[in-house]
Backbone as a ProteinNet text record, in pm:
[ID]
protein_1_A
[PRIMARY]
KPPPAAIVFRGALRRTFEVICGASFQPVTMSMEKVLESLLYASRWVLAPIYLGLSAGLFLLGVKFFQEVLHTLPLVIEMKEADLVLVVLSLVDMALVGGLLVMVMFSGYENFVSRIDVAEGTEKLSWLGKLDSGSLKQKVAASIVAISSIHLLRAFMSASTISNDKLMWYVIIHLTFVLSALGMAYVDKMNKH
[TERTIARY]
11992.5	11890.4	11867.1	11725.6	11747.1	11769	11807.4	11835.8	11677	11702.1	11601.4	11517.6	11581.4	11492.8	11407.4	11436.6	11377.7	11217.5	11287.8	11163.4	11085.5	11125.6	10980.5	10916.5	11001.3	10889	10850.3	10877.6	10790.5	10659.5	10675.3	10555.9	10519.3	10527.6	10451.3	10390.1	10418.9	10372.5	10230.2	10253.1	10159.5	10042.5	10092.3	9932.7	9901.5	9939.5	9876.1	9790.6	9858.6	9756.7	9649.3	9652.5	9560	9462.9	9452.3	9397	9339.5	9425.5	9315	9224.2	9282.5	9218.1	9108	9109.9	8997.9	9036.5	9119.3	9208.7	9311.1	9344.8	9455.8	9589.9	9717.7	9779.6	9852.2	9841.5	9885.9	9991.9	10126.4	10190.6	10196.2	10184.8	10209.5	10055.1	9968	9815	9764.5	9801.6	9710.1	9816.3	9715	9766.8	9786.5	9857.6	9848.9	9698.2	9661.8	9532	9424.9	9441.9	9312	9391	9546.3	9573.5	9544.3	9517.4	9496	9342.9	9255.4	9115.1	9087	9182.7	9167.4	9161	9280.2	9322.8	9231.9	9190.3	9088.7	8948.5	8944.5	8787.4	8794.1	8926.4	8961.7	8973.6	8991.9	9011.6	8898	8735.8	8632.7	8624.9	8713	8723.3	8803.3	8863.2	8876.3	8768.3	8650.9	8527.6	8467.4	8512	8461.8	8496.9	8639.3	8660.1	8563.7	8545.8	8485.6	8351.7	8281.4	8150.3	8151.5	8247.5	8225.9	8284.5	8335.4	8381	8242.1	8172.3	8025.8	7959.2	7947.7	7898.1	7975.3	8082.2	8109.6	8052.4	8071.2	7961.3	7798.6	7771.2	7666.6	7631.1	7695.4	7749.1	7755.5	7886.7	7877.6	7783.5	7704.3	7564.7	7448.4	7431.5	7379.3	7420.8	7537.8	7588.4	7558.1	7577.8	7487.8	7367.4	7269.7	7147.3	7120.8	7149.4	7116	7156.4	7304.6	7325.3	7240.8	7212.7	7065.5	6946.6	6907.5	6813.7	6830	6891.5	6959.1	6989.8	7017.6	7058.3	6915.6	6823.2	6690.1	6598	6609.9	6487.4	6515	6593.8	6553.5	6520.8	6549.3	6508.1	6369.1	6312.1	6162.5	6029.7	6033.6	5942.5	5954.1	6066.6	6070.9	6108.7	6095.9	6088.8	5973.8	6032.2	5901.9	5889.2	5726.7	5744.4	5794.7	5812.7	5902.2	6036.5	6119.4	6251.9	6268.9	6085.5	6152.6	6094.9	6043.9	6021.4	6150.1	6258.1	6322.8	6433.9	6405.1	6489.1	6441.9	6309.8	6238.4	6310.5	6308.7	6315.7	6515.1	6574.2	6710.1	6739.5	6644.4	6670	6614.4	6502.9	6441.5	6575.4	6635.1	6738.4	6836.7	6872.9	6994.8	6906.5	6825.7	6731.8	6729.3	6731.9	6711.7	6886.4	6960.7	7088.2	7162.4	7112.4	7118.7	7063.2	6931	6902.7	6935.3	7008.5	7077.3	7219.4	7276.6	7401.8	7361.1	7252.1	7237.3	7205.6	7143.9	7099.4	7216.2	7265.5	7430	7512.3	7577.3	7611	7590.4	7448.7	7401.1	7392.9	7322.9	7348.5	7444	7545.2	7683.3	7749.5	7740.8	7849.2	7746.3	7641.9	7582.4	7637.7	7607	7569.6	7747.5	7837.5	7990.7	8060.7	8038	8162.1	8106.5	7967.3	7947.2	7795.3	7742.7	7581.1	7610.9	7513.5	7509.6	7423.9	7470.1	7402.6	7347	7182.6	7141.3	7030.3	7071	7071.3	6893.2	6853.8	6720.9	6656.8	6512.8	6459.7	6504.3	6601.4	6639	6563.4	6588.9	6502.2	6595.1	6515.8	6598.5	6572.3	6593.7	6525.5	6479.8	6365.3	6262.8	6325.1	6405.6	6480	6641.8	6648.8	6805.5	6841.6	6933.8	6909.2	6806.3	6760.6	6692	6710.7	6796.3	6849.7	6946.7	6937.2	7063.3	7133	7241.3	7306.2	7198.6	7124.9	7032.2	6894.3	6879.6	6764.7	6802.1	6974.5	7025.3	7059.4	7098	7102.8	6976.8	6850.9	6759.6	6709.1	6714.2	6661.5	6763.7	6900	6985	6944.8	6913.1	6875.1	6717.3	6659.4	6511	6564.6	6708.9	6707.6	6739.5	6841.7	6913.6	6791.4	6702.8	6604.7	6552.3	6462.2	6424.6	6491.2	6650.4	6712.1	6735.1	6736.4	6717.2	6646.2	6492.4	6388.5	6373	6397.4	6427.6	6513.6	6591.5	6722.9	6666.4	6578.3	6489.8	6399.6	6279.1	6202	6231.4	6382.4	6419.2	6534.4	6526.8	6527.9	6459.5	6343.8	6219	6148.4	6184.5	6109.7	6196.3	6334.7	6366.2	6441.6	6365.4	6362.9	6393.5	6374.7	6382.5	6518.7	6600.1	6743.6	6851.3	6765.3	6845.3	6840	6927.5	6909.6	6869.8	6767.8	6705.3	6779.5	6904.6	7012.5	7025.6	7085.4	7095	6987.5	6835.2	6725.7	6711.5	6728.3	6747.3	6848.8	6942	7036.3	6986.8	6928.2	6874.4	6778.3	6690.1	6599.7	6646.4	6749.2	6802.9	6888.3	6940.9	7034.6	6946.5	6828	6696.8	6650.9	6571.9	6545.9	6651.8	6770.3	6901.2	6877.2	6895.6	6861.9	6763.7	6652.4	6459.7	6497.4	6572.8	6582.3	6689.9	6797.2	6862.9	6817.2	6704.2	6652.1	6601.7	6526	6385.1	6487	6633	6650.7	6702.6	6731	6792.2	6688.4	6610.3	6467.5	6424.2	6463.7	6414.9	6522.2	6617.4	6703.4	6714.8	6674.3	6666.3	6554.1	6460.2	6360.9	6386.5	6410.8	6426.3	6552	6657.1	6753.6	6674.8	6567.3	6509.1	6404.2	6353.6	6267.8	6360.9
9414.2	9294	9241.9	9211.6	9157.1	9014	8913.8	8814.3	8742.9	8610.9	8503.4	8478.3	8495.8	8476.7	8561.6	8721.1	8844.4	8852.8	8784.5	8792.2	8706.7	8571.9	8472.8	8499.7	8578.8	8644.9	8748.8	8878.6	8941.7	8899.7	8781.3	8704.5	8650.5	8562.5	8506	8632.6	8754.8	8870.3	8881.9	8933.2	8999.9	8860.9	8710.9	8658.9	8610.1	8653.8	8645.4	8815.2	8903.3	8976	8993.5	8921.7	8919.4	8798.5	8719.8	8637.5	8694.7	8795	8838.3	8948	9029.9	9141.8	9087.8	9012.6	8990.4	9078.8	9164.3	9231.7	9193.4	9232.5	9195.1	9310.3	9272.4	9352.9	9481.4	9562.8	9681.3	9763.9	9721	9823.5	9965	9956.1	10115.3	10198.4	10149.4	10248.3	10244.5	10114.5	10073.1	10199.2	10305.5	10402.7	10309.7	10393.4	10346.6	10341.3	10463.5	10487.6	10317.1	10282.7	10144.5	10027.4	10016.4	9924.1	9944.4	9965.8	10041.1	9968.9	10020.2	9989.3	9865.6	9809.7	9688.5	9586.6	9610.2	9520.4	9551.7	9692	9711.7	9637.9	9616.6	9600.8	9404.3	9337.3	9200.6	9137.7	9265	9193.7	9158.5	9150.9	9151	8993.7	8951.8	8787.3	8709.4	8847.4	8791.8	8723.8	8836.2	8784.7	8590.3	8554.5	8448.8	8288.1	8339.3	8241.8	8228.2	8337.2	8395.4	8331.3	8370.7	8308.5	8192	8106	7974.3	7886.6	7990.5	7943.8	7948.6	8048	8033.8	7924.3	7839.2	7758.4	7668.7	7612.2	7534.8	7535.4	7681.6	7711.6	7642.5	7653.7	7583.7	7476.4	7405.1	7247.5	7250.8	7272.1	7247.9	7275.7	7359.5	7426.7	7288.6	7271.1	7149.1	7002.8	6985.6	6907.4	6865.4	7017	7037.9	7017.6	7037.3	7069.2	6882.5	6791.5	6674.8	6582.1	6646.3	6588.3	6583.5	6741.9	6805.6	6698.9	6648.4	6582.4	6445.2	6428.1	6237.4	6268.5	6373	6307.1	6339.2	6434.3	6439.9	6294	6241.6	6170.5	6064.9	6011.6	5848.4	5916	6053.1	6133.1	6211.8	6151.8	6275.5	6206.5	6076.4	6045.5	6123.9	6073.4	6135.8	6273.5	6332.8	6439.4	6538.1	6679.3	6728.6	6860.6	6829.4	6964.9	7065.8	7168.4	7273.6	7251.6	7111.8	7110.2	7043.5	7007.5	6992.7	7101.6	7222.2	7321.8	7439.2	7348	7427.7	7442.8	7271.7	7215.3	7274.5	7244.5	7278	7456.5	7531.9	7633.1	7613.6	7564.9	7566.4	7517.8	7408	7393.7	7497.6	7566.8	7665.3	7773.1	7793.9	7940.8	7861.4	7708.4	7718.5	7734.6	7683.9	7665.7	7827.7	7920.2	8110.1	8111.9	8046.7	8109.9	8079.7	7912.9	7840.2	7913.8	8001.1	8058.5	8218	8266.9	8359.5	8370.8	8257	8240	8212.5	8121.9	8139.1	8249.5	8336.8	8461.5	8566.7	8565.7	8644.4	8589.8	8449.3	8379.8	8420.2	8408.2	8377.8	8570.1	8622.6	8774.7	8811	8807.8	8923.6	8847	8688.1	8687.8	8761.7	8749.5	8834	8979.5	9055.1	9162.5	9208.6	9159.8	9191.5	9154.1	8995.4	8891.6	8903.4	8843.5	8768.7	8725.1	8777.7	8687.5	8540.9	8495.7	8355.1	8282.7	8178.2	8172.9	8015.9	8051.5	7904.7	7862.8	7705	7689.9	7691.8	7753.3	7747.6	7589.4	7583.7	7429.4	7369.6	7479.4	7446.1	7521.4	7437.6	7570.6	7697.3	7803.4	7886.9	8004.8	8020.8	8104	8243	8248.2	8372.2	8514.3	8492.7	8619.8	8673.1	8533.2	8528.5	8645.8	8775.8	8863.5	8989.6	8950.8	9101.6	9181.5	9075.3	9179.8	9251.1	9382.2	9468.8	9501.9	9553.1	9550.1	9593.3	9714.3	9752.8	9695.7	9626.6	9451.3	9408.9	9352.1	9233.1	9280.3	9402.4	9465.7	9454.6	9492.1	9472.1	9345.5	9210	9117.2	9060.1	9094.7	9025.6	9069.2	9217	9271.4	9185.7	9170.4	9119.6	8971.3	8894.8	8789.9	8763.5	8884.8	8897.7	8892.3	8987.5	9007.6	8890.8	8794.8	8675.4	8587.5	8568.7	8488.7	8578.4	8695.3	8742.5	8698	8691.2	8684.8	8538.6	8415.8	8315	8274.3	8346	8356.3	8394.8	8488.7	8558.2	8502.4	8457.8	8307.9	8211.6	8137.8	8052.1	8098.9	8189.7	8242.6	8292.5	8340.4	8330.7	8217.2	8097.7	8012.2	7909.1	7926.7	7919.3	8001.3	8117	8231.2	8196.9	8081.9	8072.1	8001.3	7996.1	7970.9	8079.4	8199.6	8293.6	8403.3	8496.9	8618.8	8703	8781.7	8911.8	8988.2	9033.8	9104.3	9062.6	8927.5	8890.7	8892.4	8869.9	8882.6	9012.7	9102.5	9288.6	9283.1	9225.2	9273.3	9226.9	9086.7	9007.7	9078.8	9161.6	9256	9387.2	9429.8	9550	9559.8	9411.6	9341.6	9329.5	9253.6	9248.9	9398.2	9487	9600	9683.3	9667.7	9705.2	9712	9533.4	9469.9	9552.6	9513.6	9592.7	9723.8	9845	9977.8	9940.8	9894.5	9907	9882	9756.2	9726.3	9762	9890.4	9981.9	10084.1	10138.5	10274	10267.8	10102	10119.8	10094	10063.2	10017.2	10192.4	10282.1	10411.1	10502.2	10446	10528	10491.9	10354.5	10328.9	10360	10405.5	10442.3	10582.5	10650.7	10815.4	10789.4	10736	10757.2	10660.7	10646.5	10584.5	10667.1	10782.6	10847.7	11018.1
6513.2	6438.3	6588.7	6671.5	6801.9	6753.8	6904.9	6919.3	6878.8	6794.2	6792.5	6939	7066.3	7213	7173.3	7161.9	7169.7	7058.6	6966	6847.9	6923.1	6922.1	7009.4	7110.3	7202.7	7350.4	7254.4	7203.3	7113.2	7094.8	7005	6896.6	7010.5	7132.3	7241.7	7289.1	7328	7409.7	7319.5	7153.6	7094.5	7093.1	7073.6	7068.4	7178.4	7331.7	7433	7451	7404.3	7410.2	7326	7201.8	7173.2	7184.6	7284.2	7281.9	7431	7523.3	7604.9	7604.3	7541.4	7497.1	7328.3	7269.6	7186.9	7037.2	7027.8	6930.5	6868.1	6732.9	6686.1	6762	6741.6	6782.2	6684.2	6713.7	6559.9	6657.9	6682.9	6772.9	6702.4	6558.5	6514.5	6569.5	6520.8	6520	6676.4	6769.2	6871.6	7004.5	7025	7149.3	7297.1	7374.5	7501.8	7552.9	7515.6	7602.6	7545.6	7399.9	7364	7425.2	7468.7	7552.4	7700.5	7755.9	7880.6	7866	7761.8	7796	7725.5	7675.4	7653.5	7747.4	7820.6	7929.9	8042.6	8082.2	8160.3	8144.3	8018	7983.5	8003.6	7982.9	7961	8161	8186.2	8360.6	8405.8	8372	8423.8	8411.6	8337.2	8374.2	8485.3	8588.6	8670.8	8808.9	8751.3	8819.3	8809.4	8690	8648.7	8763.7	8810.3	8898.2	9040.1	9042.5	9183.1	9169.7	9070.6	9061.6	9057.3	9000.7	8972.4	9173.7	9233.5	9381.1	9477.5	9374	9445.5	9463.8	9338.5	9261.9	9388.2	9444.5	9538.9	9648.3	9680.3	9810.3	9801.7	9710.8	9695.8	9688.8	9648.9	9654.9	9803.6	9862.8	9995	10084.1	10090.5	10154.8	10124.5	9988.4	9974.7	10039.7	10051.3	10158.8	10280.6	10346.3	10535.5	10492.5	10385.8	10404.6	10404.2	10311.9	10342.4	10449.7	10509.7	10639.6	10754.8	10713.4	10863.6	10835	10736.6	10696.2	10736.7	10695.4	10759.2	10853.8	10943.4	11063.1	11171.2	11093.2	11165.5	11152.3	10985.6	10970.2	11072.5	11145.3	11243.5	11379.4	11392.1	11545.2	11529.2	11409.1	11410.2	11490.9	11510.6	11575.7	11704.6	11811.4	11926.5	11944.4	11832.3	11835.8	11936.7	11975.5	11973.1	11863	11873.8	11735	11762.5	11872.7	11872.7	11791.8	11856.3	11777.1	11631.8	11589.5	11466.7	11354.1	11440.3	11347	11391.9	11436.1	11439.9	11338.8	11318.7	11232.1	11063.1	11051.5	10929.7	10908.2	10999.9	10970.8	10937.2	11028	10994.3	10818.2	10774.9	10596.8	10533.4	10617.7	10522.4	10489.2	10587.2	10598.7	10475.6	10521.8	10401.4	10244.2	10224	10066.7	10054.2	10139.1	10102.3	10066.6	10150.1	10144.8	9995.8	10014.1	9881.3	9726.9	9730.4	9606.6	9627.8	9695.8	9710.3	9650.1	9673.2	9605.8	9425	9406.5	9268.5	9213.9	9228.8	9239.5	9191.8	9302.4	9231.2	9187.8	9166	9072.6	8948.5	8907.1	8741.9	8722.1	8800.6	8783.9	8790.3	8873.9	8875.2	8756.4	8715.1	8581.5	8453.5	8454.3	8321.1	8331.5	8472.4	8444.7	8450	8523	8496.8	8414.3	8360.7	8278.7	8145.1	8139.3	7999.5	7976.4	7884.5	7887	7867.4	7967.4	7968.7	7843.7	7744.8	7652.6	7672.6	7652	7703.6	7524.2	7545	7377.7	7380.3	7287.4	7228.5	7283.1	7347.9	7327	7560.4	7556.4	7707.1	7839	7891.7	8044.2	8097	8099.8	8077.3	8269.9	8315.9	8440.7	8405.9	8434.9	8387.7	8391.7	8532.8	8534	8474.2	8406.6	8379.2	8259.1	8275.1	8142.9	8215.5	8329.1	8345.6	8488.5	8543.1	8703.4	8646.5	8689.2	8688.2	8848	8825.8	8944	9062.3	9018.5	9131.3	9207.8	9073.7	9125.7	9202.8	9168.7	9230.1	9392.1	9420.3	9538.2	9623.3	9553.3	9633.2	9680.4	9609.6	9604.2	9704.8	9694.9	9828.3	9966	9945.2	10047.7	10147.1	10061.2	10089.2	10167.1	10084.2	10130	10226.5	10253.6	10359	10485.9	10449.8	10539.8	10598.3	10516	10508.3	10601.6	10562.2	10641.6	10802.3	10801.7	10940.8	10999.3	10950.2	11018.6	11031.2	11011.9	11009.7	11141.7	11145	11259.1	11376.2	11379.6	11499.8	11556.5	11466.3	11484.7	11569.1	11502.7	11582.5	11722.5	11738.2	11874.2	11955.1	11939.8	11967.2	12015.9	11926.7	11965.2	12059.7	12097.8	12265.1	12324.9	12360.8	12418.3	12513.6	12605.7	12741.3	12773.3	12631.6	12674.2	12683.2	12614.2	12520.8	12645.5	12622.8	12785	12685.8	12758.3	12724.4	12627.3	12712	12621.8	12479.3	12454	12352.9	12254.3	12286.5	12230.8	12167.7	12267.4	12264.1	12100.6	12102.2	12004.5	11881.2	11880.9	11762.4	11694.6	11778.8	11695.8	11667.4	11679.2	11678.8	11559.2	11567.6	11408.6	11311.1	11339	11215	11180	11276.3	11236.6	11129	11157.5	11096.1	10953	10980.3	10812.5	10725.8	10810.4	10724.5	10720.7	10781.1	10782.6	10608.4	10631.2	10542.4	10386	10423.4	10252.8	10212.6	10302.9	10275.8	10228.5	10303.5	10204.9	10112.8	10062	9925	9858.4	9869.7	9791.1	9777.2	9861.3	9869.9	9735.9	9796.1	9711.4	9546.7	9526.7	9393.2	9322.2	9386.5	9347.5	9285.8	9399.1	9365.3	9207	9237.3	9100.7	9000.7	8977.1	8888.9	8810.1	8939.3	8854.7	8806.6
[MASK]
+++++++++++++++++++++++++++++++++++++++++++++++++++++++++++++++++++++++++++++++++++++++++++++++++++++++++++++++++++++++++++++++++++++++++++++++++++++++++++++++++++++++++++++++++++++++++++++++++

C-alpha cells in the first residue's frame, strides 16, 4: 500500500490534469497518445498572456501618443507647417501601429486560443471572428507597408538633413515591404484556388 503522501500527490496530479486538459482522468482507458494530444491542445493557452502583453504595449503606445500631443499643443502656434505635418504623421504612425496591435491581439487570440464571446447587445467589431491566419498575415503586411510609407514620407519631408544613401536605403526597404506584401497576397490567392 502506497504511503498517504503519494496518494495525496497522485490525487493532486489527477485534479491538475483534469483542470488543464478539461477531461476526466481515467488511467486505465486513457492512452499515452490521448494524454499527449490533450497536453498539446491545452498548451495553446500559453499564448493568452502573450496577447495580454500586447494589450500592455497598446497602453504604452497610447501614453506616448498623448505625450506627443501634450508636447505639441503649446508649440503649435509657432510651429512651421512642415514641422506640424511631421508631428501629425508621427501620430498617424502610432495610430496605425495601435490598430495593428488590436488586430493581432484579437485575431490571434480567436484563431489560436479561444473564441471571444461578446454578450448580446454589446458592441462587437465587424471583423471579429472572420479573420483567419492567412487574412491576418495580409492585413499585417498591408499595415507594415502603410507604416513604412509614413516613415518614408517623413524622411522625404526632411530630405535636406538626410544623406542620399540613407534615403536610397529607406526606399529599398520600403519596396521590399511592398514586394513582400504583394508576394504573400499572391501566394494566398494561389492557395485558395
